[in-house]
C-alpha positions as CSV (number, residue, x, y, z in Angstrom):
1,M,-13.9,13.0,2.7
2,R,-10.7,11.5,2.0
3,N,-9.1,13.3,5.7
4,D,-12.2,10.6,7.2
5,L,-11.7,8.2,5.3
6,L,-7.4,7.7,6.4
7,M,-8.5,8.2,9.5
8,D,-11.1,6.2,10.3
9,R,-10.2,3.0,8.5
10,S,-7.0,3.3,7.1
11,L,-5.2,4.6,9.8
12,A,-6.8,3.1,11.9
13,S,-6.4,-0.1,11.3
14,V,-3.2,0.2,11.5
15,L,-3.2,2.2,14.3
16,R,-4.7,-1.4,15.9
17,Q,-1.9,-3.6,14.1
18,T,-1.0,-6.1,16.9
19,H,2.3,-5.8,15.9
20,R,3.7,-2.7,17.5
21,N,6.8,-2.1,16.9
22,L,5.7,0.4,13.2
23,E,7.8,3.3,11.9
24,I,4.2,4.7,10.1
25,N,4.9,7.2,6.6
26,I,1.3,9.1,5.9
27,V,2.0,11.1,2.6
28,C,-0.2,13.9,0.7
29,D,-0.5,13.9,-2.9
30,G,-0.9,17.1,-3.2
31,M,-3.6,18.8,-0.8
32,R,-3.8,22.3,-0.3
33,G,-6.2,24.6,2.1
34,E,-7.9,23.8,5.5
35,P,-7.7,19.8,3.9
36,M,-4.2,19.4,4.2
37,N,-4.3,21.7,7.7
38,D,-7.5,19.5,8.8
39,L,-5.5,17.0,8.1
40,R,-2.7,18.2,10.0
41,S,-4.1,19.3,12.8
42,R,-6.0,15.0,13.4
43,I,-2.6,13.1,13.1
44,A,-0.9,15.7,15.5
45,A,-3.7,14.9,17.9
46,L,-3.2,10.9,18.3
47,R,0.6,12.4,19.7
48,D,1.5,8.8,17.9
49,P,5.7,9.5,17.9
50,R,5.3,6.6,15.0
51,I,4.0,9.1,12.4
52,R,5.6,11.3,10.3
53,F,3.7,13.0,8.2
54,W,5.1,13.9,4.3
55,P,3.3,16.8,2.3
56,I,4.7,16.8,-1.1
57,P,3.3,18.4,-5.0
58,R,0.9,16.8,-7.2
59,Q,1.9,14.5,-9.4
60,E,1.1,14.8,-12.7
61,Y,-0.8,12.3,-14.9
62,P,-1.1,11.9,-18.5
63,E,-4.4,12.7,-20.3
64,D,-4.8,9.3,-22.2
65,P,-7.1,7.3,-19.3
66,Q,-5.3,4.0,-19.3
67,E,-1.7,6.3,-19.1
68,R,-2.6,8.1,-16.4
69,W,-4.4,4.9,-14.5
70,C,-0.9,3.0,-14.2
71,L,1.2,6.0,-13.0
72,L,-2.1,6.7,-9.8
73,G,-0.3,7.6,-6.9
74,M,3.4,6.7,-7.7
75,N,5.3,9.8,-6.6
76,A,3.2,9.2,-3.3
77,R,4.5,5.8,-3.4
78,N,8.0,6.3,-3.9
79,H,8.6,8.9,-1.5
80,G,7.3,7.5,1.3
81,L,9.8,4.4,-0.1
82,D,12.5,7.4,-0.1
83,Q,11.0,8.2,4.0
84,A,11.0,4.8,5.2
85,T,14.2,3.1,8.0
86,A,12.9,-0.1,8.5
87,R,14.0,-2.7,6.9
88,W,9.9,-4.3,6.0
89,V,7.6,-2.1,4.3
90,A,4.0,-2.8,3.9
91,P,2.0,0.3,2.0
92,L,-1.8,0.7,2.5
93,D,-4.2,3.2,0.2
94,D,-5.9,5.7,2.1
95,D,-9.3,4.3,1.8
96,D,-8.5,0.8,1.7
97,E,-7.7,-1.2,6.0
98,W,-5.7,-4.0,6.8
99,T,-6.3,-6.8,9.1
100,D,-5.1,-6.2,13.0
101,E,-2.9,-9.5,12.0
102,H,-1.5,-7.9,9.2
103,V,1.8,-7.2,9.7
104,E,2.3,-9.9,12.1
105,D,1.0,-12.5,10.3
106,L,2.8,-11.3,6.8
107,L,5.8,-10.1,8.8
108,G,5.7,-14.4,10.3
109,V,5.0,-16.1,6.9
110,A,8.6,-14.0,5.0
111,K,10.9,-14.9,8.2
112,A,9.5,-18.9,8.7
113,N,10.0,-19.2,4.9
114,N,13.3,-16.6,4.8
115,V,11.7,-15.0,2.1
116,D,11.8,-11.5,0.5
117,F,8.0,-11.3,0.3
118,A,5.1,-12.0,1.9
119,Y,1.3,-11.6,0.5
120,G,-1.8,-12.7,1.3
121,M,-6.2,-12.4,0.5
122,S,-8.6,-9.5,0.2
123,Q,-11.9,-9.5,0.7
124,Y,-13.9,-7.1,-1.6
125,H,-16.3,-4.7,-0.7
126,W,-18.1,-3.3,-3.5
127,P,-20.7,-1.0,-3.5
128,D,-23.6,-3.5,-4.5
129,D,-22.2,-5.8,-1.8
130,R,-21.0,-8.7,-4.1
131,P,-18.9,-11.0,-2.7
132,Q,-15.0,-11.1,-4.2
133,M,-11.3,-12.4,-3.7
134,A,-8.3,-12.0,-4.3
135,G,-5.4,-13.0,-3.6
136,K,-3.1,-16.4,-5.4
137,W,-0.1,-18.1,-6.1
138,P,2.1,-18.3,-8.4
139,P,2.9,-13.9,-7.5
140,G,3.1,-11.2,-10.4
141,Y,0.2,-8.6,-11.7
142,G,-3.5,-10.1,-11.0
143,A,-2.0,-12.4,-8.1
144,F,-3.0,-10.5,-5.0
145,C,-4.2,-6.7,-3.9
146,D,-1.9,-4.0,-3.1
147,G,-2.7,-3.2,0.1
148,A,-1.3,-6.9,0.7
149,Q,2.5,-7.1,1.3
150,I,5.8,-6.2,2.9
151,Y,8.8,-7.2,1.3
152,R,12.1,-6.2,2.4
153,H,13.0,-2.3,1.9
154,D,17.2,-2.9,1.0
155,M,16.5,-4.7,-2.2
156,G,15.8,-1.1,-4.0
157,Y,13.0,-1.6,-6.0
158,R,11.3,2.0,-6.8
159,Y,8.4,2.1,-8.8
160,D,8.6,2.8,-12.2
161,P,7.2,5.1,-14.9
162,G,8.4,2.7,-17.2
163,C,5.1,0.7,-16.5
164,I,3.4,3.2,-19.5
165,D,5.2,1.2,-22.0
166,R,5.3,-1.9,-20.4
167,G,0.5,-1.1,-20.2
168,L,1.2,-2.0,-16.5
169,P,0.1,-0.7,-13.2
170,E,2.5,0.5,-11.1
171,D,2.3,-2.6,-8.7
172,G,1.8,-4.9,-11.0
173,D,4.4,-3.5,-13.3
174,L,6.9,-4.1,-9.3
175,W,5.9,-7.5,-8.3
176,E,6.7,-8.3,-12.5
177,R,9.7,-6.8,-12.1
178,M,10.9,-8.6,-8.3
179,V,10.4,-11.8,-10.0
180,K,12.5,-11.7,-13.1
181,G,14.6,-9.8,-10.2
182,G,14.8,-13.0,-8.1
183,V,13.0,-11.8,-5.8
184,T,11.8,-14.7,-3.4
185,F,7.9,-14.7,-2.1
186,A,5.6,-16.2,-0.3
187,F,2.0,-16.8,0.0
188,A,-0.5,-16.9,3.2
189,P,-4.1,-18.4,2.0
190,T,-5.7,-16.3,4.8
191,I,-7.2,-12.4,4.2
192,V,-5.2,-9.7,5.8
193,H,-6.3,-6.7,3.3
194,H,-9.9,-5.1,3.5
195,Y,-10.1,-3.7,-0.8
196,Y,-12.8,-1.0,-1.1
197,P,-12.9,-0.6,-4.7
198,N,-15.5,2.5,-6.8
199,E,-17.5,1.4,-9.5
200,R,-15.1,3.0,-11.5
């Protein structure tokens, strides 16, 4: 159940962060009925004033599988960016998790290098347990996973449906536009993110 993954893996890893000064925006895309009520009550039970919950209408996706893949989660991601008030933002999917020092480590790297964007490495957890890591220099599409980053929110970048025309997924397209736009990057060669892909 996605609620269990969110609560027990993703959100739990955010709440374990050694950097405690966080604003946590949870965006729920299209959930209704009992699953929505369950998630809302479980978040409320945490009584953590840093958490804000944003249910939004379900995004409409193209029928073409490639185009659908390019746009997955775009509305939810942009809504999270629109609601964020912090200077730095760091996205995380509901089925992945951060290391406990994710924010502290990447924020430290960004500030030490005086850059706009810092990213690290991801450890994959495939269902068949085969090992895989991601994260390399230079930045851009294919250099790292989406949950392994932190960047300055005040730059104003958003996910763009035009990524379909450029043949890129929304996150990789964002990073390519940032590179071309002169955003400065730093890479931390340490694991900051755990990625749980499925075989699809």
